[in-house]
N, C-alpha and C positions, 0 to 999 in steps of 0.2 A: 296621616299624617296629611295634613290638610298646607295647603301652599300657594297661596291669597299674591297676584303681581300684579303692581300697579306703576306708575310712572312714566307709562305712553302716552305718544301723542305724534302733532305734526310739528316739526323742525326745520327750518332752512339749513341745507347745503352747510358744514362751518358751524354748525350752534351744539347743544350739549343737551343730556339727554340721566338723569339719570332714574336706572330702574330699581324697586326696591320687590322682595319678595319676605314675606312672612310666611311663617310655618307656624303647625298648634301643635301641639304636646311637647315632654318635657325632655326629648332626645335628640334638640335639633344640633348640639352641641357636635354629639356626635357620628354629625350627618354628614359627607362626602356631598356640596352643593355645585349646582353648575348653572348654566345659560347656554340654550339652542334658542337656534332663529328658524323658518324656514319661509322660506318668501313664496307669494304665488306660484304653482306647477313647481318647486322646487322639495327634494328634501327637507327634513329635520338636522341641520347639522350641528355642531359640538362650537359655541363660540369662547365663553372660557368656564375655568376650573379654579373650585380650590377645594384643599382639601380639611378632616378637620383639624389640619396641625396650624393650618392657613397657608399651606404650597400653591402658589398659583402655576396654573397653564393655559396659553391664550391664541387660536385659532393664528396662523399667520397675518391675515390681513388685518386684525384691529389691535397689531403691538404696537403698544405705543401709543395707544389710540382709546384703547376702552382698560377700566380698571375694576377685576371683580376683588370683592373686600366681604366681610360677615362681621358680623356684632352677635354675638353668641347670644350676650343680657338678654336682647330684644327679638331674640331667636331670628333675627330678618339677614338673609343677599342682599347686597347691592352691585349694581354694575352701572361704573360711571362710563358714557359714553360723550366721548367728545371730539372734535372735528369729525363731524358725521358726513358722511355720501352716503347722494341717492343708495347706491348700492346696496346700503342700511337697512332698507328699506322690508324690513320682515315683522312678525309673529315673535315673538320673546315669549319663549317660557324656561320655568327655571324648574329645575330637577334636583331633588333628595336623595339621593342614592343609603342606604342602609349594610353595610356592610357584616352588619352581628347577623339581620335578618334575613339579608339575603331579596334587599326589597329596594322596589324603586318607585318614586311618586314623582309625578308630575302638576303644576299649573296649571291653569285654563288659559293662559298667556296673554299677552296685551301687546297690543300691536301699535309698529314706532313707522313713520313715514318721514323720511327727508325727500325735501322739494331740493328742485335744483333749481 
């Protein structure tokens, strides 16, 4: 499975961005998908997750500001980010988890920089 993220960039505090992650293959609808982020010098942390059934979870710091969604027809997962803060600055990674195969896949990451 190949995951390709897009949509990152430079935005002012309070602005919005939408990240996309396109997956290869025909099994996308069976994967749990997630977005992680990694700031310089810090570990990679979970931002949001969506199950194959559409249930979502968020880390506390983004609740009410970020929304994860998926379009199985397009093999794509999205992260809508609103009210961005400087502390949201990080490289954002897309993750796919196949419970059937016990496999985890990662994208290459996309940089999000929020200027204050």
